[in-house]
N, C-alpha and C positions, 0 to 999 in steps of 0.2 A: 711794494717798496716803501720803506720808511722815508718820511719827509719831515723837514723842520720848517715850522712856520716862522718867517722872518718879519712878519707884519705886512710887508708889501708883496710878498710872494712866497713860494715854497722852493726849498733847495733840497734835492734828494741826497741821501747819504752816499749813494753811488757817485754822484757828481762831486761831492766834497772829497771822497776817497781818491779822486784823480789828482788831488794836490798833495798826496802823501809823498810822492817822489821829490817834489819841490821842498817840502818841509824836512825830509831826511837829508837832502843836499844842503839845505841851509844849516842843519845841525852839523854836517861834516865841515862846512866852511867855518862855523863857530869853533869846532874842536881844533881844527888846524890853526886857527888864529890864536888859540889859547897856548900854543907852544912858545916857549921863550926863545929869544934870539939864539942862545947856545944850542937849544934842541934843533932849531931849524938849520943852523950852520952845520951841525953834526950829520944831518941827512944829505947835504949837498954832495959830498964825495961819492956816496952810494949812487945817487942819481947820475953823476958825471961818469960813472963806470959804464953806464948804458947810453947816456946822452952827453958825450963829451963837449958838445957845443954850448951846454947850459952853464952860465956863469953865476946866475942867481935865480931866485924864485919869482921874479916879476912876471914871467910867462904864466905862472899859476893863476894870476888874476884873470887873464884872458880866458884861460881854459875853464876855470871855476865858474865864471859868470856866463860863459857860453852855455855851459851845462845847466846853470840855474835858469837862464832864459828858456832853454829847451824844456825843462821840467815845468816851468810856469805855462808855457805854450801848451804842453800836454794837458795840464789841468784845465785850461781855458777851452781847449778844443778848437773847432773850426772858427769860432768867433775871433780867434787870435789872428786870423788872416786879414782882419780889418786894420787899416792904418792906425786908427786910434788905439786899438788894443796892442799893436806892436809898440807904439810909443809908451803905453802904460807898462808893458813888460820891461822896456829899457829903463824907465823911470823907477819902477819897483826894484830892479837890480841895482840901480844907482843908490836908492834909499837904503837898501840892505848893505851896500858897500860902505855907506856913511856910518851905519851902526856898527859894522865890522871894524872900521878904523877906530871908532870911539872905543870899542871893546879892547882893541890892541893897545890903546893908551894905558891900560891897566896891567899889561903883561910885560914882565922884565925883558929888557933888550929889544923891545918892539916899540915903534912909534907910529902915530897916524901919518899918512902921506896922501895929499890930494891927488898925486899922480896915480896912486893905486885905485882911487875911485874912478878916475878917467879910464884906466885900463879895464876896470870892472864893466863900465858902460860900453866900452869898445867891444868886449867879449859878447855882451848881450846884443849889441847892434849887429855884430857879425852873424849871430844866430838868426836874428829876425830877417836879415838880408838873405841868408842861405835858405831859410824856410820859405822865402817868397819866390824862389826860382821854381818855375812851373812844374818841372818833372820831379823835383824834390818835394814840393808841396803836395802833389798827388800821392806820392808814396807815403809821406808823413801823415797825411790825413787818413790813410788806411789804418795807421797805428793810433793816431790821436784824432778821431772824428769829432 
C-alpha cells in the first residue's frame, strides 16, 4: 500500500481516501452557497410541494452540517469516538461554516449570517451526539471502523 511520509509519520493513501466523501460534501455545500438569492428563492416552491411545512432554507444548515460531521467522522474512523475528536469535528464544521458565510458575502442576494454558523454547528453537534448512542455507534463502526 502506498504511503506518504509526513515527516512525523506515514499516512496511507487508503486512509486519506476515507476523507473523499467529506471533500465532496464540502464541494456540494460550496456549490449550493454559490446560488444567488433569486435562484434559491425559485427552488423553494418546488420543495414546498413535497414538504409544505418548509418556509425557508434555514433547515438546510442543520442537515448539511449533520452530513458533513458524519463524513468527517467516517474519515477519522474509530478515533472519532473520543470526546476530543468529537469536539474537533464540531469545530471543523463551524470553521467551514465561517468560510461558507464569507463565500456567500460575494454572491448576489446572499449575505453572511452568524445564526447560520450556529445552525451549522448544531447540525454537527447532533451528529456527534447521535453517533455516541451505543447501539448506533456499534452499527456505525461496522461501516466506519
